[in-house]
C-alpha positions as CSV (number, residue, x, y, z in Angstrom):
1,M,0.0,0.0,0.0
2,L,2.8,2.4,0.9
3,D,4.7,1.7,-2.3
4,A,1.8,3.1,-4.4
5,H,1.8,6.4,-2.4
6,L,5.5,6.9,-2.1
7,P,5.8,9.1,-5.3
8,L,3.0,11.3,-4.1
9,I,4.6,11.6,-0.7
10,F,7.8,12.8,-2.3
11,V,5.9,15.3,-4.5
12,A,4.3,16.7,-1.3
13,L,7.7,16.9,0.5
14,M,9.3,18.6,-2.5
15,A,6.5,21.1,-2.8
16,I,6.8,21.9,0.9
17,A,10.5,22.4,0.6
18,M,10.3,24.7,-2.4
19,L,7.5,26.8,-0.9
20,A,9.4,27.2,2.3
21,Y,12.5,28.2,0.3
22,V,10.6,30.8,-1.7
23,V,9.1,32.4,1.4
24,L,12.0,32.2,3.7
25,D,14.9,32.9,1.4
26,G,12.6,35.2,-0.6
27,Y,12.5,37.8,2.1
28,D,16.3,37.9,2.7
29,L,16.9,38.1,-1.1
30,G,14.3,40.9,-1.1
31,V,16.3,42.7,1.6
32,G,19.4,42.4,-0.5
33,L,17.5,44.0,-3.5
34,L,16.4,46.9,-1.3
35,V,19.8,47.6,0.3
36,P,20.8,50.3,-2.3
37,L,17.8,52.4,-1.4
38,A,18.9,53.0,2.2
39,D,21.7,55.2,3.6
40,G,24.8,53.7,5.2
41,A,23.4,53.2,8.7
42,G,20.1,51.9,7.2
43,K,22.0,49.4,5.0
44,D,23.7,48.0,8.2
45,R,20.4,47.7,10.0
46,M,18.7,46.0,7.0
47,V,21.5,43.4,6.7
48,A,21.4,42.8,10.4
49,S,17.7,42.0,10.2
50,I,18.5,38.9,8.1
51,G,21.9,38.0,9.7
52,P,20.8,35.0,11.9
53,F,18.5,33.5,9.2
54,W,19.8,33.9,5.6
55,D,22.1,30.9,5.4
56,A,19.7,28.5,7.1
57,N,16.9,29.6,4.7
58,E,18.9,28.3,1.8
59,T,18.8,24.8,3.3
60,W,15.3,24.4,1.9
61,L,16.5,24.9,-1.6
62,V,19.1,22.1,-1.1
63,L,16.4,19.9,0.3
64,G,14.0,20.5,-2.6
65,V,16.5,20.0,-5.4
66,G,17.9,17.0,-3.6
67,L,14.5,15.3,-3.4
68,L,13.9,16.0,-7.1
69,L,17.3,14.4,-7.9
70,V,16.9,11.2,-5.8
71,A,13.1,10.7,-6.0
72,F,12.5,11.7,-9.6
73,P,15.7,11.3,-11.5
74,V,14.1,11.4,-15.0
75,A,12.4,14.7,-14.3
76,H,15.6,16.0,-12.7
77,G,17.5,15.3,-15.8
78,V,15.0,17.1,-18.1
79,I,14.4,20.1,-15.8
80,L,18.0,20.7,-14.9
81,G,19.2,19.9,-18.4
82,A,16.9,22.7,-19.8
83,L,17.8,25.1,-17.0
84,Y,21.6,24.6,-16.5
85,L,22.5,28.2,-17.4
86,P,20.0,29.9,-15.1
87,V,20.9,27.4,-12.4
88,A,24.6,28.3,-12.7
89,A,23.7,32.0,-12.6
90,M,21.6,31.4,-9.5
91,L,24.5,29.7,-7.8
92,V,26.9,32.5,-8.7
93,G,24.5,35.0,-7.3
94,L,24.0,33.0,-4.0
95,I,27.8,32.7,-3.6
96,L,28.4,36.3,-4.4
97,R,25.9,37.5,-1.8
98,G,27.2,35.1,0.8
99,V,30.7,36.4,0.4
100,A,29.6,40.0,0.3
101,F,27.5,39.5,3.5
102,D,30.6,38.4,5.5
103,F,33.1,40.8,4.0
104,R,31.0,44.0,4.2
105,S,30.9,43.9,8.0
106,K,34.7,43.9,8.2
107,A,35.5,46.1,5.2
108,H,37.0,49.5,5.6
109,D,34.7,52.4,4.8
110,E,36.2,53.0,1.4
111,H,35.5,49.3,0.4
112,R,32.1,48.8,2.1
113,G,30.3,50.4,-0.9
114,L,31.8,47.7,-3.2
115,W,30.6,44.9,-1.0
116,N,27.2,46.4,-0.6
117,A,27.0,46.6,-4.4
118,A,28.1,42.9,-4.6
119,F,25.4,41.9,-2.0
120,F,22.8,43.6,-4.2
121,A,24.1,42.1,-7.4
122,G,24.2,38.6,-6.0
123,S,20.6,39.0,-4.6
124,L,19.4,40.4,-8.0
125,L,21.1,37.7,-10.0
126,A,19.7,34.9,-7.8
127,S,16.2,36.4,-7.9
128,L,16.1,36.9,-11.7
129,A,17.5,33.4,-12.3
130,Q,14.9,31.8,-10.2
131,G,12.1,33.8,-11.9
132,W,13.5,32.9,-15.3
133,M,13.5,29.2,-14.3
134,I,9.9,29.4,-13.1
135,G,8.8,31.1,-16.3
136,R,10.5,28.5,-18.5
137,W,9.1,25.6,-16.5
138,I,5.5,27.0,-16.6
139,L,5.6,27.0,-20.4
140,G,7.2,23.6,-20.6
141,F,10.5,24.9,-21.9
142,E,9.0,25.9,-25.2
143,A,11.4,27.5,-27.7
144,G,10.7,30.9,-29.3
145,A,10.7,34.6,-28.6
146,V,7.4,34.7,-26.7
147,P,8.3,32.0,-24.1
148,L,11.6,33.8,-23.5
149,L,9.9,37.1,-23.1
150,F,7.4,35.5,-20.7
151,A,10.3,34.0,-18.7
152,A,12.0,37.4,-18.5
153,F,8.7,39.0,-17.3
154,V,8.2,36.4,-14.6
155,A,11.9,36.9,-13.5
156,I,11.3,40.6,-13.0
157,C,8.0,40.0,-11.2
158,L,9.5,37.4,-8.9
159,A,12.2,39.9,-8.0
160,G,9.4,42.3,-7.2
161,G,7.7,39.6,-5.1
162,Y,11.0,39.0,-3.2
163,A,11.3,42.8,-2.7
164,L,7.7,42.7,-1.2
165,L,8.7,40.0,1.2
166,G,11.9,41.8,2.1
167,A,10.1,45.2,2.6
168,T,7.4,43.7,4.8
169,W,10.0,41.7,6.8
170,L,11.7,45.0,7.5
171,L,8.5,46.4,9.0
172,L,8.8,43.7,11.6
173,K,12.5,44.2,12.3
174,L,13.2,47.9,12.1
175,E,12.2,51.1,13.9
176,G,12.1,54.8,13.0
177,P,11.9,56.5,9.6
178,L,13.2,53.5,7.8
179,V,9.9,51.7,8.5
180,Q,8.0,54.2,6.5
181,R,10.5,54.0,3.6
182,A,10.2,50.2,3.7
183,A,6.4,50.4,3.5
184,G,6.8,52.6,0.4
185,W,9.2,50.1,-1.2
186,G,6.8,47.3,-0.4
187,W,3.8,49.2,-1.9
188,W,5.5,49.4,-5.3
189,A,6.8,45.8,-5.1
190,L,3.2,44.6,-4.3
191,W,2.0,45.8,-7.7
192,A,4.9,44.0,-9.5
193,T,4.0,40.9,-7.5
194,G,0.3,41.2,-8.5
195,L,1.3,41.5,-12.2
196,G,3.4,38.4,-11.9
197,I,0.6,36.4,-10.3
198,A,-1.9,37.6,-13.0
199,A,0.6,36.7,-15.8
200,V,1.1,33.2,-14.5
201,S,-2.6,32.7,-13.9
202,I,-3.4,33.7,-17.5
203,A,-0.5,31.8,-19.1
204,T,-1.0,28.4,-17.5
205,P,-4.5,27.8,-18.9
206,Y,-3.5,29.3,-22.2
207,V,-0.5,26.9,-22.7
208,S,-2.4,23.8,-21.9
209,P,-6.0,22.8,-22.7
210,R,-5.9,20.3,-19.8
211,I,-5.2,23.1,-17.3
212,F,-7.9,25.3,-18.9
213,E,-10.4,22.5,-18.4
214,K,-9.4,22.0,-14.8
215,W,-10.0,25.7,-14.0
216,F,-13.0,26.6,-16.1
217,A,-15.1,23.5,-16.5
218,L,-18.2,23.3,-14.4
219,P,-18.7,22.7,-11.5
220,G,-15.0,23.0,-10.8
221,F,-15.0,26.7,-11.7
222,F,-17.2,27.6,-8.8
223,L,-15.3,25.4,-6.4
224,L,-12.0,27.0,-7.3
225,L,-13.4,30.6,-7.5
226,P,-12.5,31.3,-3.8
227,V,-8.7,31.0,-4.8
228,P,-8.6,34.2,-7.0
229,L,-11.1,36.0,-4.8
230,L,-9.1,35.3,-1.7
231,T,-6.0,36.4,-3.6
232,A,-7.6,39.7,-4.4
233,I,-8.8,40.2,-0.8
234,V,-5.3,39.5,0.5
235,F,-3.8,41.9,-2.0
236,A,-6.2,44.6,-1.0
237,V,-5.4,44.1,2.7
238,C,-1.7,44.2,2.1
239,E,-2.0,47.4,-0.1
240,N,-4.1,49.1,2.5
241,H,-1.7,48.5,5.4
242,L,1.4,49.4,3.4
243,R,-0.2,52.6,2.3
244,R,-1.2,53.5,5.9
245,I,2.2,52.7,7.3
246,R,3.8,54.6,4.4
247,R,1.9,57.7,5.5
248,G,2.9,57.3,9.1
249,E,-0.6,56.2,10.3
250,P,-0.9,53.5,13.0
251,G,-1.1,49.9,11.7
252,R,-0.1,46.4,12.6
253,D,3.4,45.8,11.3
254,W,2.9,42.0,11.0
255,V,-0.1,42.2,8.6
256,P,1.7,43.1,5.4
257,F,4.3,40.3,5.9
258,A,1.6,37.8,6.7
259,A,-0.4,39.0,3.6
260,A,2.7,38.8,1.4
261,I,3.3,35.2,2.5
262,A,-0.4,34.4,1.9
263,L,-0.1,35.8,-1.7
264,F,2.8,33.4,-2.3
265,V,1.0,30.5,-0.7
266,L,-2.1,31.1,-2.8
267,A,-0.1,31.5,-6.0
268,F,1.9,28.4,-5.2
269,A,-1.3,26.4,-4.5
270,G,-2.9,27.5,-7.8
271,L,0.2,26.7,-9.8
272,A,0.5,23.3,-8.1
273,Y,-3.1,22.5,-8.9
274,S,-2.6,23.5,-12.5
275,M,0.5,21.4,-13.0
276,F,-0.5,18.3,-11.0
277,P,0.1,15.4,-11.8
278,Y,2.9,16.6,-14.1
279,L,6.5,17.5,-13.1
280,V,7.0,18.9,-16.6
281,I,3.8,20.3,-18.1
282,D,2.0,17.7,-20.2
283,R,5.2,15.6,-20.6
284,I,6.3,13.9,-17.4
285,V,3.9,12.5,-14.8
286,Y,5.3,12.3,-11.3
287,S,4.4,8.6,-11.0
288,E,6.2,7.7,-14.2
289,A,9.3,9.6,-13.2
290,A,9.7,8.2,-9.7
291,A,12.6,6.0,-8.7
292,A,12.1,2.4,-7.7
293,P,9.9,1.9,-4.5
294,E,12.9,0.2,-2.8
295,S,15.0,3.4,-3.3
296,L,12.1,5.7,-2.3
297,K,11.7,3.8,1.0
298,V,15.4,4.4,1.9
299,I,15.2,8.0,0.9
300,L,12.0,8.4,2.9
301,I,13.9,7.3,6.0
302,G,16.5,10.0,5.4
303,A,13.8,12.6,4.8
304,A,12.0,11.6,8.0
305,I,15.2,12.3,9.9
306,T,16.3,15.4,8.0
307,L,13.1,17.3,7.7
308,P,12.2,17.5,11.4
309,M,15.8,18.6,12.1
310,I,15.5,21.5,9.6
311,I,12.1,22.5,10.9
312,G,13.3,22.3,14.5
313,Y,16.4,24.4,13.8
314,T,14.4,26.9,11.9
315,V,11.8,27.4,14.6
316,F,14.5,27.6,17.3
317,A,16.5,30.2,15.3
318,Y,13.4,32.4,14.7
319,R,12.4,32.1,18.4
320,V,15.8,33.1,19.7
321,F,16.5,36.0,17.3
322,W,12.9,37.3,17.1
323,G,12.4,41.0,17.8
324,R,13.7,44.3,16.4
325,S,17.2,44.0,15.1
326,T,20.3,46.1,15.9
327,E,23.3,47.0,13.9
328,L,25.2,43.9,12.6
329,S,28.5,43.2,14.4
330,Y,30.9,40.3,14.7
331,E,32.8,41.9,17.7
């Protein structure tokens, strides 16, 4: 009985890992994108807000890609084979921002601007590469100018989404005038995020009659209607709170961050529903791409050990370092 459900279990585990990565590493990539908009002291406070978390957040990416490799080797070969250049660009970006994060805190004043620029460049490169990969994957790696333009558009919108997560994270971690500035950055980023969600929502039914049927055939259309309606409501709530905080009016700092996460969760859920049961749209079904049941059982044991450890460490780190941040220091 377990053998028949093992592939689905690993699809769920992989989805959880990738969603956790997008949300958690998304906000610290977003902070990196926003760093150039602050002054010197503001830059230090922004970087300090992600100091205890950023490297652990990337663990979810390793877990997700690792599960794809060991549980679905056929799909891994197709996906990574089609995306090897943006994957390489993403890794360069993540390495660059990691190096810049450590060196900027010890650099002399005349060199700190260079490392701040490197931190921004690494964050931007990683964000755009991830958005490009999502755009290419959504359209099934189709060739042609239109799919490439769509991938570029999704790349820009995902960077906007990360900036939204980063800006709303700063509302939780900072104090003073920088909070209002962060709300302003988040307000603009919210609209870029909304455009990206709308573009993906339109493109996925367009590229596949199967997906169009899943969303618009009756009675399924009415059952799924709460998803876009809820997305619109969450968008409006986020926009309202960001606008109020931007004007200096009282508001709950946690609401925009929670709403930004909800937008990503809803978009992820809609995309997952559209794609299922395919790992590559209309080409590779997850059950056909799975490794042998004997291999999956062994991998499941490792996942059952590793996943709780990652979750436990993540919860512990956020509990210990929760609260408003101070200037980053290694003294």
